[in-house]
Structures are given as structure tokens and as C-alpha cells.
C-alpha positions as CSV (number, residue, x, y, z in Angstrom):
1,M,103.9,179.9,-74.9
2,R,104.3,183.9,-75.5
3,L,107.1,183.0,-78.2
4,L,104.5,181.2,-80.2
5,P,103.1,184.3,-82.1
6,V,106.4,185.5,-82.8
7,V,107.4,182.1,-83.9
8,T,104.5,182.0,-86.5
9,L,105.3,185.3,-87.6
10,S,108.7,184.4,-88.4
11,I,107.6,181.4,-90.1
12,S,105.3,183.4,-92.2
13,A,107.7,185.9,-93.0
14,L,110.7,183.2,-94.1
15,L,108.0,181.5,-96.3
16,T,106.8,184.5,-97.9
17,C,110.7,185.8,-98.6
18,S,111.5,182.0,-99.8
19,C,108.2,181.7,-101.9
20,S,109.1,185.2,-103.7
21,Q,112.6,184.0,-104.4
22,A,111.4,180.5,-105.7
23,Q,109.0,182.5,-108.1
24,S,111.9,184.6,-109.3
25,D,113.9,181.5,-109.7
26,E,111.6,179.8,-111.7
27,A,110.8,182.6,-114.0
28,A,114.5,182.9,-114.5
29,S,115.2,179.2,-115.1
30,G,112.2,178.7,-117.4
31,G,110.0,176.8,-114.7
32,K,110.9,173.8,-113.0
33,T,107.6,173.9,-110.8
34,G,107.5,170.3,-109.2
35,K,111.3,171.0,-107.9
36,K,110.3,174.3,-106.6
37,K,107.2,173.2,-104.9
38,E,109.2,170.4,-103.2
39,K,111.7,172.6,-101.9
40,Q,109.2,175.1,-100.6
41,E,107.2,172.2,-98.9
42,S,110.7,171.1,-97.4
43,L,111.5,174.6,-96.1
44,E,107.9,174.9,-94.7
45,N,108.1,171.5,-93.0
46,R,111.4,172.2,-91.5
47,L,110.5,175.3,-90.0
48,I,107.3,173.9,-88.3
49,E,109.1,171.4,-86.9
50,E,111.9,173.5,-85.3
51,S,109.1,175.9,-83.9
52,I,107.3,173.0,-82.3
53,P,109.1,170.6,-80.0
54,G,108.4,167.0,-80.0
55,L,106.6,167.5,-83.5
56,R,108.0,165.6,-87.1
57,R,106.3,165.3,-90.3
58,T,106.8,161.7,-91.4
59,G,105.1,161.9,-94.9
60,S,102.2,162.6,-97.3
61,L,99.3,161.2,-98.5
62,N,100.0,162.5,-101.8
63,N,96.4,162.8,-102.8
64,A,95.7,158.9,-102.2
65,V,93.1,159.9,-99.3
66,P,91.2,162.9,-99.9
67,E,90.6,165.0,-96.9
68,S,91.9,162.8,-94.1
69,S,89.4,163.1,-91.3
70,G,90.0,160.1,-88.9
71,L,92.8,157.5,-87.9
72,A,93.0,154.5,-86.1
73,R,95.7,152.1,-85.7
74,A,95.8,149.1,-88.0
75,D,97.0,145.5,-87.7
76,Q,100.5,145.8,-88.1
77,S,102.9,148.2,-86.3
78,G,103.1,151.7,-88.1
79,T,100.2,151.1,-90.2
80,F,96.9,153.1,-90.0
81,Y,93.4,153.3,-91.3
82,T,92.0,156.6,-92.5
83,H,88.9,157.8,-94.6
84,G,87.7,161.1,-96.3
85,D,84.9,163.0,-94.8
86,A,81.5,164.2,-96.5
87,G,81.3,164.0,-100.6
88,N,83.8,161.2,-100.6
89,S,83.6,157.6,-101.4
90,P,82.7,155.0,-98.2
91,I,86.3,153.9,-98.4
92,L,88.6,152.8,-95.6
93,Y,92.4,153.4,-96.5
94,K,95.1,151.7,-95.0
95,I,98.5,153.7,-94.9
96,D,101.9,153.6,-93.3
97,A,103.4,156.4,-91.4
98,T,105.0,157.8,-94.6
99,G,101.5,158.2,-96.1
100,K,102.1,155.5,-98.7
101,L,98.6,153.7,-99.3
102,L,98.8,150.0,-98.7
103,Y,95.3,149.3,-99.8
104,E,91.7,150.5,-99.7
105,T,88.4,148.7,-98.9
106,R,85.1,150.1,-100.0
107,L,82.2,149.7,-97.4
108,S,78.5,148.9,-98.0
109,V,77.5,152.0,-96.2
110,P,77.2,155.7,-97.2
111,N,79.5,158.2,-96.5
112,Q,77.0,161.1,-95.4
113,D,80.0,162.6,-93.5
114,W,82.4,160.4,-91.8
115,E,84.4,162.3,-89.3
116,S,86.3,159.7,-86.9
117,L,87.5,156.4,-86.6
118,A,87.2,154.7,-82.8
119,Q,88.7,151.3,-82.2
120,D,88.1,148.8,-79.4
121,N,90.5,146.2,-77.9
122,R,89.3,143.6,-80.2
123,G,90.3,145.3,-83.6
124,N,86.8,146.3,-84.2
125,L,86.6,149.8,-85.8
126,F,83.8,152.2,-85.4
127,V,83.2,154.6,-88.6
128,V,81.4,157.6,-86.8
129,D,79.2,159.2,-89.5
130,A,77.8,162.1,-87.5
131,G,79.3,165.0,-89.1
132,N,76.6,167.9,-88.8
133,N,77.7,171.0,-89.6
134,N,74.2,172.4,-89.6
135,N,73.1,170.7,-87.0
136,S,70.0,169.4,-88.7
137,R,70.8,165.6,-89.4
138,Q,68.5,162.8,-88.1
139,D,70.4,160.2,-89.8
140,L,73.3,159.8,-87.7
141,A,75.2,156.5,-87.2
142,I,78.3,154.7,-86.4
143,Y,79.3,151.8,-88.3
144,R,80.9,148.9,-86.6
145,L,83.0,146.4,-88.3
146,N,86.1,144.4,-88.4
147,P,88.7,144.9,-91.2
148,A,89.3,141.5,-91.6
149,S,85.3,140.9,-92.4
150,P,84.5,143.9,-93.8
151,K,81.1,143.0,-95.5
152,Q,79.6,142.2,-91.8
153,I,78.7,145.8,-90.8
154,G,76.8,146.5,-87.5
155,T,74.8,149.6,-87.5
156,I,74.5,151.9,-84.3
157,R,71.7,154.5,-85.0
158,F,71.5,157.5,-82.6
159,T,70.0,160.8,-81.5
160,Y,71.1,163.3,-79.3
161,A,69.1,163.3,-75.8
162,D,68.9,167.0,-75.6
163,Q,68.5,167.9,-79.3
164,R,64.6,169.0,-79.6
165,K,64.9,171.1,-83.1
166,F,66.6,170.4,-86.3
167,P,68.5,172.7,-86.6
168,P,68.2,174.7,-83.2
169,A,68.8,178.3,-82.7
170,K,71.9,179.5,-84.1
171,S,73.3,180.0,-80.3
172,E,72.4,176.4,-79.5
173,R,74.3,174.4,-82.4
174,N,76.7,172.1,-80.4
175,F,75.6,168.7,-82.1
176,D,78.2,168.2,-84.8
177,C,80.4,165.4,-83.9
178,E,83.8,164.9,-85.3
179,A,85.5,163.2,-82.8
180,A,85.2,159.6,-81.0
181,L,86.6,156.9,-79.1
182,W,86.1,153.7,-77.8
183,H,86.5,152.8,-74.1
184,D,85.0,149.8,-71.9
185,G,82.2,148.8,-74.1
186,M,80.9,152.4,-75.1
187,V,81.6,154.7,-77.9
188,Y,82.5,158.4,-76.4
189,L,81.3,161.4,-78.9
190,F,83.1,164.8,-78.6
191,T,80.9,167.7,-80.3
192,R,82.4,170.4,-82.2
193,D,80.7,173.8,-81.0
194,R,79.4,175.5,-83.9
195,A,77.7,178.2,-82.0
196,N,80.4,179.6,-79.6
197,Q,83.3,177.4,-79.9
198,T,83.6,177.2,-76.1
199,T,82.6,173.8,-74.9
200,S,82.7,170.2,-76.3
201,K,79.6,167.9,-75.2
202,V,80.6,164.9,-74.1
203,Y,77.9,161.9,-75.1
204,A,78.1,158.0,-74.9
205,V,76.4,155.1,-76.6
206,S,76.8,151.1,-76.4
207,D,78.9,149.8,-78.6
208,K,76.3,147.4,-79.7
209,P,74.4,147.8,-82.9
210,G,70.9,149.2,-82.7
211,Q,68.9,152.2,-82.3
212,Q,70.0,154.2,-79.3
213,T,69.8,157.8,-77.6
214,A,73.2,159.3,-76.8
215,R,73.5,160.3,-73.3
216,L,75.2,163.6,-72.3
217,L,77.7,163.2,-69.8
218,T,79.4,166.5,-69.5
219,S,80.5,169.6,-71.5
220,L,84.0,170.6,-71.4
221,P,85.2,174.1,-71.4
222,I,87.4,174.2,-74.5
223,N,88.3,177.3,-76.4
224,G,88.2,175.7,-79.9
225,E,86.4,173.3,-82.2
226,V,87.2,169.6,-81.5
227,T,88.2,167.6,-84.5
228,D,89.2,164.3,-83.2
229,A,89.6,162.3,-80.0
230,D,91.8,159.6,-78.8
231,L,92.5,157.5,-75.3
232,S,96.2,156.6,-74.8
233,P,97.0,152.5,-74.4
234,D,97.2,153.0,-70.6
235,G,94.0,155.0,-70.6
236,K,95.5,157.8,-68.6
237,R,95.4,160.5,-71.1
238,L,92.9,161.8,-73.3
239,A,93.8,164.0,-76.6
240,L,91.5,166.3,-78.1
241,L,92.6,167.6,-81.3
242,G,91.5,171.0,-82.7
243,K,92.4,173.2,-85.9
244,E,96.3,173.5,-85.2
245,E,96.2,172.7,-81.5
246,L,96.0,170.0,-79.0
247,F,94.0,169.6,-75.8
248,L,95.7,167.1,-73.5
249,Y,93.9,165.3,-70.4
250,E,95.4,163.5,-67.5
251,G,93.9,161.0,-65.0
252,D,93.8,157.9,-63.6
253,T,90.4,157.1,-64.8
254,F,88.1,158.1,-67.4
255,Q,86.1,159.9,-65.2
256,A,89.0,161.7,-63.9
257,L,90.1,162.4,-67.2
258,L,86.7,164.0,-67.9
259,K,87.1,166.6,-65.0
260,A,90.8,167.3,-65.5
261,T,92.2,170.9,-66.7
262,P,93.4,170.3,-70.2
263,Q,97.0,171.3,-71.3
264,R,96.8,173.1,-74.5
265,I,99.7,172.7,-77.2
266,N,100.0,175.0,-80.2
267,L,100.6,173.3,-83.5
268,P,100.9,176.6,-85.6
269,G,101.3,176.2,-89.4
270,V,100.6,172.5,-89.6
271,G,97.2,173.0,-91.6
272,Q,93.8,171.3,-90.7
273,T,94.2,169.0,-88.1
274,E,91.5,166.2,-88.5
275,G,92.9,162.7,-87.4
276,I,94.7,161.7,-84.0
277,V,95.7,158.5,-82.9
278,F,97.9,157.5,-80.0
279,T,100.6,154.8,-80.9
280,D,101.8,154.3,-77.3
281,S,101.5,156.5,-74.5
282,Q,104.0,159.1,-75.3
283,T,103.5,159.4,-79.1
284,L,100.7,160.6,-81.2
285,V,100.1,160.5,-85.2
286,I,98.4,163.2,-86.6
287,S,96.8,163.6,-90.1
288,T,95.6,166.8,-91.7
289,E,93.0,167.4,-94.5
290,E,95.6,168.8,-96.9
291,G,97.3,165.2,-96.4
292,S,100.0,165.8,-94.2
293,I,101.1,163.3,-91.6
294,Y,102.9,164.1,-88.3
295,Q,104.4,162.2,-85.3
296,Y,104.4,164.0,-82.2
297,T,106.4,162.9,-79.0
298,L,105.0,164.4,-75.6
299,Q,107.8,166.6,-74.0
300,G,108.1,168.3,-70.8
301,Q,106.5,167.6,-67.3
302,S,103.0,167.1,-66.1
303,K,101.6,168.1,-62.6
304,S,102.2,164.4,-61.5
305,G,105.9,164.4,-62.9
306,V,105.2,162.4,-66.0
307,N,106.8,163.5,-69.3
308,I,103.8,164.7,-71.4
309,G,104.6,167.3,-73.6
310,G,103.7,170.9,-74.5
311,Q,105.1,174.4,-74.7
């Protein structure tokens, strides 16, 4: 952990030096921008991977998906669903681990600010339209669908049990939800603290369509802003994604996970991390708003002796 600032600084210095050299080379050769850019990106990716054990860049969306903001497993191993956030079309994109676009499905519901994808054990997806930067929205929604029948969409409309003003005072703006997961018939929502960046409130709604009040369960002390969440297939690990960081919780039950002390894993230099999903209990796939796709394999030992990862 103590080495991270030094490593990050070293990456920055090397990239600056490389960029300057690339610019000089380009001017001398008359310009081969595409190849220079590829070399620069390759160097950057290599340095990031070398500085973060367990991290590997597997591909790029290459502008096929604008501002990837959520991830879920698709029907075939190694494939995923993702989507863009506010201002983008209401489209579900199916991609592979290299970022290749396999196909896209336009949904008949609006994309006010899609921020997360949750997934149940029957293949249903929950598109969480709850991005709320200003904490002023009163039209929050979760769209439930099965990708095999995308025209059949159920809507969960909800309000937060403890929100009274729209927007509340600036010091109380913790009603922006960019992270969600499904567990045992419930969709759990994790807020991004826009006021103090010190807590993520956890709410729950039923996974059944209809008007609901999101019940406040707890507030997690977390030094950062949560941008996505997922639960491992065995139910014993909770991953909360932040900007260039990951918070990993361990416990035998979901209730125990919400009471655990997280391990913080720094991901310096990877970009605006927005989507995360477990592919198995040891492996995570992460997407960034800039379009990079990473695989992160958990490393090290947990308090219980299980290999989990970190630095």
C-alpha cells in the first residue's frame, strides 16, 4: 500500500516521457498518429498491469458502447451485457471479454440515467435508472426484463424512505444510486455520496414490478464514491467499485457482508471505473467509462485464510 503513490508517480513520469518521445517521433516521421497512439496505449496498459497484481486489460469497447456504466453476465461464458449512462440511447449491448460488440437491443423505456445492471438467478436483468447527480429526481425506476424477451418489461418505480426534499440541502445529498445487485428476491441499491464522500447508504426493494418505497437498511462507512456493485456467485463476497478503487467485503451471509470491514484495493491509472461483475468467486471483470475492459483476479490472504486479493 505504501508503494502505490511512488508507483503511480513512476507511471505518470514514464508516460509523460513516452508521450513526449512519441510526439517527437511523429513530427520527424511526418505523422503516423494511429500507430503512435496504439504504442502509447500499450505502454500505459503494461505499466498499469505491472503495478497492480492480478489486473489484466483484456480489451477495449472501441467506441462501440458510449460510456459503459454497468455490467452483467450474458448467456454464454465470457460474454456480458452493458449500457451507456445519461444522454445515451436505451440500448443493451452484448459484448465479449475483448470488448467486441456482439449485438445490441434497443429497449422501449427511456434512459434518463441508467447506472447499473443487476441480475437474478433466472437470467432476468434489472436496469437501474437511478442516476441522480443533483438528488432532485422523482422518477426513479428499475426495469426488469429477460434478454430473450426484451419487449416484456416490468417497471419498479421507487422513492427513498428518508428523502423529503428534492433536492435536499447540499450536506445531505446522498440519494444518487449508481450501484445495485440482486439477492434472494430483492434488489439492493448502494448510493454514491455526493455530499461528503464518506458513506454509502444501502436500500432494498422487492424485485417485483410496482410502486415501492426503498427501505433504508444501513449506511456503510466508505471513503469514496460507489459506482457499481456485485455479489460473488457463492454469496460470500461483496464488491463495491469506486473511482480507480475497489472495496471488498467478506462474510458468510449477506447481512454479515454489510457489517464487515472492507479491504480497499487501489486501481491507479485504470480510468473512470463504472461497471463490475464477478465471473466466479475469484475473478472480477471491470469496465470503464473510457471503454477499457479489465479482468481482476483476487490475490493474497483474507482473515479467514481464503485467497482474495489486494495490495
